[in-house]
N, C-alpha and C positions, 0 to 999 in steps of 0.2 A: 504494500500500500504506500503510495506517495501522497504526502499530506502537506498542505500549506499551513504552517504554524501561525501565520499572520491572521488566519481566521480562528476565532473563538479561543484558542489556547492563549495567544497574546491578549486578545479581547478588545484592543483599542485601535487596531489598524496602524500602529506606530512602530512595528518591529518586523522587518523582512526576515523570513526564515522558512525552512521546510524540513520535513522528516521522512525518512524511509523506514517502514516497518516490515520486517521479513520474519515469517514464522520458522523458517529453516526446514520446512517439510517438502519443498519442491525438489524434484529429481532433475537436476540440470543436465544429467548425462543420458536422459532417456532418448535423445535424438541428437542431430547435428546442428540444431538451431542456436545453441549457446556455447560456441567454441571458446569464448573467453573464460568460461567457467569449467568446461568439460575437457578442454584440450590443454597441453603444456603451454605455459606462459614464458616466452623467451626472456622477457625482462626480469623474471625472477628465477633464473637458472633452470627453467623447464618444469617447474612445479605445476601441478594441476589443482586448482582451487577446490573443485568438488571432492577430489580424492584426499587432499591434504587437510582440509578444514571441515569437511562434512556439513553439519547443520549451520556452520558459520561461514560457508563458502561465499554467499552473496555479500554478507556484511564485511568480510575481510577484503573481498575484491573491491567493494565500494571505497574502502579506506586506502587500500594499497594502489589502486589504479585510478578510480574516478577522482578522488581528492588530489592525487598527484598531477593528473592531466588538466583538470578543470578548476580545481581550487574552490569548490562551493562551500567554504567554511563560514558558519554563521559569525557575524561580528560580535565581539564580547558584550557590547551594550544591548544588542538585540537579544542575545541569549539571556541576559539578566532580566530584561523586560518580559520575555516569554516565560521564564521560570516564575517570576513574580505573578504574572497573569494566571498561571496554572493553579496557584494557591486558591483562587476564588472561582475556578472554572465550574465546579458543581453548583454553587450558588447562582452564578450568572445563567447557567443553562436552564435552571428552574424558571427564572424570570423570563428569559428569552421564549421558552416554550409556552408559558402561561400567557404572555402577551400575544404571541402568534396565534394561539387558539382563539382568543377573544377577537382579534382583528379579522381572522379568517371567517369566523362566524358572522361578524358584522357585514363583511363584504358579500357573503353568501345570501344575506337577507336583502341586499340592494339589487333586486331583480330588474329594476328599470334601467340601471346603469351598468350592471355587471352580468356578463354572459355566463361565466363559469369561474369556479375557484378550485385550484388544484392544491389541496392541502390534505395530507394523509390523516390528520387528526380529526377531520370533519366526520360527523356521523353519516354513514352511507358511502364513504369513500371505499373504492375497491381495495385500498391498502389497509383498511381498518383492522382486519384480522392480524396483519403483520405488525401494525403499531401496537396492538394489545399484547402481542407475543414478545416483540423485541424492544419496544420503546414505551413501556407502561407509564413512564414519568413525563411523557410529552413527545410530540412529533417533530421537534426542532423549530427553527425560526425562519427558514428560507422557503418561500413558495411563490407561485405565480397565479395571476388571475387574468381573465380576459374581459376587456371593456366592450361595450356596445358603442360603436362610433368609429372604430378603425384607427388608422395611423394618426390622424390629426388629434383625435381625442386622447390618444396615449401621450402625445407631446404636451397637450394642455394640462393633463392631470399631473404630470411630473413637475411642470413649471409652476403649478399652483400650490404645491406643497410647501409648507413653511417649517414644519418640524422634521419631516423626512429629508435627509440629505440626498442630493442627486449624485450618486457615486456608483461605480461599477464593482466596488468591493463587497464582501459579505462577511458575516460573523463579527460585526463591530458592536460595541456598546451602544452606538447611535443607530437609529433606524435609517435604513437606506432604501432608495427607490430607483428603479431603472426602467427605461423603455428601450429594450434591446434593438428593436427595428430601426430606431433613429440614432443609435449610438454604436454599441459593440458589434452589431450585425448589419450595419447600414450598407456596407459594400457588397453584401450578398444580393442575389436576385430575390424577388418575392417568393418564388418557389423554393429556393434554398433556405430562406428564413423560415418558411413554413415547415419544411422538413426538419429543421434544427430546433423546432419548438419555440421559435422567436418570431411568430407571426405579427402582423401589424397591430393587433389588438392586445398583445401580451404585455403585462406589467410584472416585473419581478420585485419582490419585497424581501428585505432582510430586517427582521424585527429586532429592535434593540431593547434597552432596559428602561426606557421612559415609562410614564404612566400610560396604561393601555387606553384609558379614556381620552387622553390628549392625542394619541395617535389616531384614534377613531374620528375625533373631531377634525383633525387635519385632513384625513381622507374624505370625510363628509364634505368639507369645504372644497377640496380638489375635484371631487366627482361632480360638483355643481358648476364647475368652471365652464 
């Protein structure tokens, strides 16, 4: 698993970083697709990472080769901010999820302006059984919804928000809003955007730690724009 620690772990969007999590259970020698791990490495006197390090093959390779060649080492200050953020992760995720649930339910009730809401925590969601099984404390804080009104309506809603910040990041203490069709996915064709789940009416939200009622009021104002 490759994870951006800038999201949620850091919590404030102020520390660049990433993490690679490897269970050690993958068989890198099962075929010829992973020669870096299953074949002799000339730079290390012909040792084979899979054979020599077993469960730690990928981890050792990442340090010995990837760090050597690419140097993706987290800056000390970023590491400090991330570690500090992790101390409050469980508390923050509770609030993130609680707020997201309330906002999603509100949007689902706005049938005149909102066409659909894709949030796994909503009653009747096709993912509801999975949420109950794997995420009993909440379905997270990032989700999308579809507006009635298309591209221009999406632009207006984002521009009308005052509490939500217009940013492409996610997993921040602040609530964030984005209209992908006019920003991150703008260079794609309408068909490509639709296939990518970023159609003209799609709005993405990352719900933060503010008071849920304030967030709902902000969206109420924006939907009326």
